[in-house]
C-alpha positions in Angstrom: 23.9 7.5 -36.1 20.2 8.0 -36.6 17.8 9.4 -34.1 16.3 6.1 -33.0 19.7 4.5 -32.4 20.9 7.6 -30.5 17.8 7.6 -28.3 18.3 3.9 -27.4 21.9 4.6 -26.6 20.9 7.4 -24.3 18.4 5.2 -22.6 21.0 2.5 -22.0 23.3 5.1 -20.5 20.5 6.3 -18.2 19.9 2.7 -17.0 23.5 1.7 -16.3 25.1 4.9 -15.2 24.4 4.1 -11.6 26.3 0.8 -11.9 29.2 2.6 -13.6 29.3 5.2 -10.8 29.3 2.5 -8.2 32.1 0.6 -9.8 34.3 3.7 -10.1 33.6 4.6 -6.4 34.4 1.1 -5.3 37.7 1.2 -7.3 38.7 4.5 -5.6 37.6 3.3 -2.2 39.7 0.1 -2.5 42.7 2.2 -3.4 42.2 4.7 -0.6 41.7 2.1 2.1 43.0 -1.5 2.3 40.2 -2.5 4.6 37.4 -1.4 2.3 37.1 -4.8 0.5 37.1 -6.9 3.7 34.0 -9.1 4.2 33.3 -7.5 7.6 33.4 -4.0 6.2 31.2 -4.8 3.1 28.6 -6.4 5.4 28.7 -3.3 7.5 28.1 -1.2 4.5 25.1 -3.3 3.4 23.6 -3.1 6.9 24.1 0.7 7.0 22.3 1.4 3.7 19.2 -0.6 4.6 17.3 2.3 6.2 18.0 4.8 3.4 17.4 2.1 0.9 14.0 1.1 2.2 12.9 4.8 2.3 14.5 5.2 -1.2 12.3 2.4 -2.4 9.1 4.3 -1.4 10.6 7.6 -2.6 11.0 6.1 -6.0 7.2 5.9 -6.4 6.8 9.5 -5.3 9.5 10.9 -7.6 8.2 8.8 -10.5 5.0 10.8 -10.1 7.0 14.0 -10.3 6.6 14.7 -6.6 8.9 14.9 -3.5 8.5 13.9 0.1 10.5 15.8 2.7 8.7 14.3 5.7 10.0 10.7 5.5 12.6 11.3 8.3 10.0 12.7 10.6 7.6 9.8 9.8 10.5 7.4 10.6 11.2 9.2 13.8 7.6 9.2 15.1 7.0 5.6 14.0 10.1 4.5 15.8 9.6 6.3 19.1 5.9 5.3 19.5 6.7 1.7 18.5 9.5 1.6 21.1 7.2 3.1 23.7 4.6 0.4 23.0 7.4 -2.2 23.2 8.7 -0.8 26.5 5.1 -0.9 28.0 4.0 -4.3 26.7 7.0 -6.3 25.5 4.9 -7.3 22.5 7.0 -7.3 19.4 4.1 -7.8 16.8 2.1 -5.0 18.4 5.2 -2.7 18.3 5.8 -3.5 14.6 2.2 -3.0 13.7 2.2 0.3 15.6 5.2 1.6 13.5 3.6 0.4 10.2 0.3 1.9 11.2 1.7 5.3 12.0 3.8 5.3 8.8 0.7 4.3 6.8 -1.4 7.0 8.4 1.2 9.7 7.7 1.4 8.6 4.1 -2.4 8.8 3.8 -2.3 12.3 5.3 0.4 13.4 2.9 -1.4 12.0 -0.1 -4.7 13.6 0.9 -3.2 17.1 1.2 -1.3 16.7 -2.1 -3.8 14.9 -4.3 -7.1 16.0 -2.9 -6.3 19.5 -1.6 -3.8 20.1 -4.4 -1.1 21.5 -2.1 2.3 21.4 -3.8 4.3 18.3 -2.6 7.2 20.4 -1.4 5.0 22.6 0.8 2.7 19.8 2.1 5.6 17.5 3.1 7.7 20.3 4.5 4.8 21.2 6.8 4.3 17.5 7.7 8.0 17.2 8.4 7.9 20.0 11.0 4.6 18.9 12.5 5.7 15.3 13.0 9.2 16.2 14.4 7.4 18.3 17.0 5.3 15.3 17.9 8.4 13.2 18.3 9.9 15.8 20.7 6.7 16.0 22.7 6.4 12.2 23.0 10.0 11.6 24.0 10.6 14.9 25.9 14.1 14.7 24.2 15.0 11.4 25.9 15.8 8.1 24.1 13.6 5.1 24.6 15.5 1.8 25.0 14.6 -1.4 23.1 15.2 -4.4 25.3 13.1 -7.2 23.7 15.3 -9.7 21.9 12.7 -10.7 19.3 12.4 -7.1 18.2 16.1 -6.5 18.1 16.5 -9.6 15.9 14.8 -7.6 13.1 17.7 -5.2 13.1 20.6 -7.3 14.3 19.8 -10.9 13.4 20.7 -12.9 10.4 19.3 -15.8 8.4 21.8 -18.2 6.7 24.5 -15.6 7.4 22.6 -12.8 5.6 21.5 -9.9 7.9 17.7 -9.6 8.3 17.7 -5.9 7.3 19.3 -6.8 4.0 16.8 -9.5 3.4 13.9 -7.1 4.1 15.5 -4.5 1.8 15.9 -6.9 -1.1 12.3 -8.3 -0.7 10.8 -4.9 -0.6 12.7 -3.9 -3.8 11.6 -7.0 -5.6 8.0 -6.4 -4.6 8.2 -2.7 -5.7 9.8 -3.8 -9.0 6.9 -6.2 -9.6 4.3 -3.5 -8.8 5.9 -0.9 -11.1 6.5 -3.3 -14.1 3.7 -5.8 -13.9 0.6 -4.1 -12.5 -1.9 -1.6 -13.8 -1.0 0.7 -10.9 2.7 0.7 -11.9 1.8 1.6 -15.5 -0.4 4.4 -14.2 2.5 5.8 -12.1 4.7 6.1 -15.2 1.9 7.6 -17.2 1.1 10.1 -14.5 4.7 11.2 -14.1 5.2 11.4 -17.9 2.2 13.5 -18.7 -0.5 14.1 -16.1 -3.1 15.5 -18.5 -2.6 12.6 -21.0 -2.9 10.1 -18.1 -6.2 11.7 -17.1 -7.6 11.7 -20.6 -6.7 8.0 -21.0 -8.9 7.2 -18.0 -6.4 6.9 -15.2 -7.5 8.1 -11.8 -4.7 10.6 -11.3 -5.7 11.5 -7.8 -5.7 7.9 -6.6 -2.4 7.2 -8.4 -0.7 10.2 -6.7 -2.2 9.5 -3.3 -1.2 5.9 -3.3 2.5 6.8 -4.1 2.6 8.8 -0.8 0.8 6.0 1.1 3.4 3.5 -0.1 6.2 5.9 0.9 4.7 6.5 4.4 4.3 2.7 4.9 7.9 2.0 4.0 9.1 4.8 6.3 7.4 2.8 9.1 9.2 -0.3 8.0 12.5 1.6 8.0 11.7 2.8 11.6 11.4 -0.8 12.8 14.7 -1.7 11.2 16.5 1.3 12.6 15.3 1.1 16.2 15.8 -2.6 16.2 19.4 -2.2 15.0 20.3 0.6 17.3 18.5 -0.9 20.3 16.8 2.5 21.1 14.7 5.2 19.6 16.1 8.7 19.6 14.2 12.0 19.2 16.5 12.8 16.4 16.1 9.5 14.5 15.6 10.0 10.8 16.8 13.6 10.7 18.3 14.2 7.3 17.5 10.7 6.0 15.4 12.3 3.2 18.6 13.6 1.7 20.1 10.1 1.4 16.8 8.6 0.1 16.4 11.3 -2.6 20.1 11.0 -3.6 19.8 7.2 -3.9 16.8 7.6 -6.2 18.5 10.2 -8.4 21.7 8.3 -8.5 19.6 5.2 -9.5 18.6 7.0 -12.7 15.1 8.1 -11.8 14.3 11.5 -13.2 13.2 14.3 -10.9 10.7 15.4 -13.4 8.9 12.1 -13.1 7.8 9.3 -15.5 11.3 7.9 -16.1 13.3 5.5 -14.0 13.5 2.1 -12.3 13.2 1.0 -8.7 15.9 -1.6 -8.6 18.8 0.8 -9.4 17.8 2.8 -6.3 19.6 0.1 -4.3 22.7 0.9 -6.3 22.2 4.6 -5.5 21.9 3.8 -1.8 25.1 1.7 -2.0 26.9 4.7 -3.5 25.8 6.9 -0.7 26.7 4.2 1.9 30.2 3.7 0.4 30.8 7.4 0.5 30.0 7.4 4.2 32.1 4.3 4.8 35.2 5.4 3.0 35.2 8.8 4.7 34.9 7.0 8.1 37.8 4.6 7.2 39.9 7.6 6.3 39.1 9.4 9.6 37.6 12.3 7.8 35.7 14.9 9.9 32.1 13.5 10.1 30.7 16.9 9.2 32.5 16.8 5.9 30.3 13.9 4.9 27.4 16.3 4.2 29.6 18.4 2.0 30.4 15.4 -0.1 26.8 14.2 -0.2 25.6 17.6 -1.3 28.1 17.7 -4.1 27.1 14.2 -5.2 23.5 15.2 -5.3 24.2 18.3 -7.4 26.3 16.3 -9.8 23.6 13.7 -10.1 21.0 16.3 -10.9 23.2 17.9 -13.5 23.8 14.5 -15.1 20.0 13.9 -15.1 19.4 17.2 -16.8 22.0 16.5 -19.5 20.5 13.1 -20.2 17.1 14.6 -20.5 18.4 17.3 -22.9 20.1 14.7 -25.0 17.0 12.6 -25.1 14.9 15.6 -26.2 17.3 16.3 -29.0 17.2 12.7 -30.1 13.5 12.9 -30.5 
């Protein structure tokens, strides 16, 4: 097998590995629980992955640039509680939705500014933002939940169109738009170029600061979208909303085949990665496993996914 053929084979493995992992997990899940393949349970899985999937969509942009965003859970939390507060005061669904999207967008702009303009490492900048925003959530709510009672708002999280849950429709539309942006637009090409080789991208005329900044703006905006879906589905906004969701989102992106080093990956397989994490949660619940054990399994899955990503990169480097 020559180098070119070997490289193509490795790329194919990288693209389809998430689907193979999903099929294997589904097989084991169906063996472990008879109720796993029921229509009701599968729809429940799809609805449960929407929040992590939406955030994973934005996280894909960030990771493709070689960055990371630990603040998405706190952005979701702040967007959700303020939007719910506006809804409780006014009963105006469009205003509440715009509030959540606006806060998510503003937080994304702030993250992008600190990282691209101030050149603070993404891990440090988003870690600081995560803590800051979570504090804002606690101050705003005083630790108490905010109920959502407007039916038109709750429809976003609980309604369905032609039998398809609205959150699933939102998730699929966002991924199709993200796929188009990354594959068919100059910005998408600049994201891949930036993540592949920052200096080469700069020399080729790409505005690297704007490219990096926009990735965090998109991620923040989609965190606001996720906040609307989550609060509408639960019928309330909690001060702990979004805690730990960054783990699920990052895991979904990695399992979808996007490289942590940036420049390599696709957005659509991130949906598959989110489904893998959702099915793990679901099967552990069906088997009445201690809920705290879920984090052990998720952590192990992430470690294995990172190891696989490293091995694939090593094989790709040897093929070259």
